[in-house]
C-alpha positions, -999 to +999 in steps of 0.1 A: -308+424+157-309+462+159-323+461+195-296+437+205-269+460+192-284+490+211-286+469+243-250+458+240-238+493+233-256+507+264-242+479+286-206+485+274-209+523+277-223+520+312-190+506+323-173+538+311-195+561+331-181+554+365-200+545+397-234+561+401-228+564+439-204+588+457-170+572+460-139+590+473-105+577+463-085+578+496-052+581+477-065+614+462-068+630+497-040+651+512-020+628+535-030+646+567-067+643+558-063+607+548-046+600+582-075+617+601-102+598+581-086+564+584-079+568+621-115+577+630-127+553+657-158+531+655-179+525+686-210+507+697-234+523+722-220+505+752-185+518+746-199+553+748-215+549+782-209+580+803-196+599+773-213+629+758-219+628+720-242+641+694-255+620+664-250+642+634-265+620+607-265+585+592-237+579+566-233+553+540-200+541+526-200+521+493-171+501+480-176+497+442-158+477+416-168+498+387-145+485+359-137+449+354-100+456+360-106+476+392-098+459+426-126+440+443-150+457+465-141+453+502-157+458+535-126+478+546-130+502+517-168+506+524-160+514+561-133+539+550-159+555+527-183+559+556-156+574+577-148+599+549-184+610+546-187+613+584-155+634+585-169+657+558-199+665+580-177+672+611-179+639+629-150+625+649-163+589+652-187+564+639-212+544+659-231+512+653-217+503+619-235+476+598-222+462+566-243+443+540-233+412+522-214+419+490-237+424+460-230+413+424-236+435+394-260+463+400-273+488+375-284+511+403-248+516+414-231+508+381-208+484+399-197+449+390-197+442+427-203+464+458-204+464+495-224+490+515-218+499+552-240+522+572-233+540+605-242+569+626-217+598+623-212+612+658-193+641+674-179+631+708-178+661+731-142+666+744-141+676+781 
């Protein structure tokens, strides 16, 4: 019985901690920054033919429904998260984005549901 109470307490308190992955609330960003992040283009390699660009790094965006009353995790939010992290490293576009199927409850992320999108953060050289 004591073990059950400890287990239940840890499960309920985990929901109060917040996501265990980096998540940026877009509404908390200054409006100009939000505009720049959300308007970042997404390309595949064929669309960048004859353009000069540098791959800066791989970014991962995670949409996480942390609390039961939070909005559902969405692919759009996961893409916007990836755009934000790319923007933070100086990228001006994403390339080859891939999104996973939605996940149910995860203790790794501390989310009731989550969606992860991965892309290459790139800097397109302006001529």
